[in-house]
C-alpha positions in Angstrom: 88.3 122.4 114.3 87.5 119.0 115.6 85.5 118.1 112.5 88.3 119.1 110.1 91.1 117.2 112.2 88.8 114.0 112.2 88.5 114.2 108.4 92.3 114.7 108.0 93.0 111.8 110.3 90.6 109.5 108.5 92.0 110.4 105.2 95.6 109.7 106.3 94.5 106.2 107.4 92.7 105.4 104.3 95.5 106.6 102.1 98.2 104.7 104.2 96.1 101.5 104.1 95.7 101.8 100.3 99.3 102.3 99.9 100.2 99.2 102.0 97.8 97.0 100.0 99.1 98.3 96.6 102.8 97.7 97.6 102.1 94.2 98.9 100.6 93.2 95.6 103.2 94.6 93.5 105.1 92.0 91.4 108.5 90.9 92.8 111.5 91.2 90.4 112.9 87.8 89.4 116.5 87.6 90.4 118.7 84.7 89.1 119.5 82.4 91.9 123.1 80.9 92.1 124.6 77.9 94.0 128.2 77.6 95.1 130.4 74.8 94.1 134.0 75.0 95.3 134.9 78.6 94.6 132.6 79.1 91.7 128.9 80.0 91.3 126.5 78.5 88.9 122.8 79.2 88.1 120.6 77.1 90.3 117.4 77.0 88.2 113.9 77.2 89.4 113.2 76.6 93.1 110.6 73.9 93.6 111.4 72.5 90.1 115.0 72.2 89.9 116.0 72.3 93.6 114.6 72.9 97.1 116.2 74.6 100.1 116.1 72.3 103.1 116.6 73.6 106.5 120.2 73.6 107.7 121.7 75.5 110.4 125.0 76.8 109.1 124.9 76.7 105.2 123.7 78.9 102.4 121.4 77.5 99.9 121.4 80.2 97.2 123.1 83.4 96.3 122.4 86.4 94.1 124.8 88.7 92.3 124.8 92.1 93.7 125.6 94.6 90.8 126.6 97.4 93.2 129.4 95.5 95.0 130.1 93.0 92.1 129.9 90.2 94.9 127.6 87.1 95.4 125.3 87.6 98.4 123.3 85.1 100.3 119.7 84.8 99.3 118.3 81.7 101.3 120.0 79.8 104.1 119.7 76.0 104.2 121.1 73.0 102.2 120.3 72.8 98.5 118.7 69.5 97.4 118.5 68.8 93.7 115.2 67.5 92.4 116.3 66.8 88.8 
């Protein structure tokens, strides 16, 4: 009984470690980022090329559009600084 339990535990550990590695290497979906100007939202472009998000305590840098609720939701907090 002890040998079989040890094999099952070892198998569970190996499978869970493999699943964790596989999920961390999965490509992330690209979501269009938006910035807010007044009451309107505009596409922000590419982070690091068109803009950067600098640290700011109380503002939102970029938003994404949530299809389920049909609202813009914050993606990153900070202050948007344009590079181009």
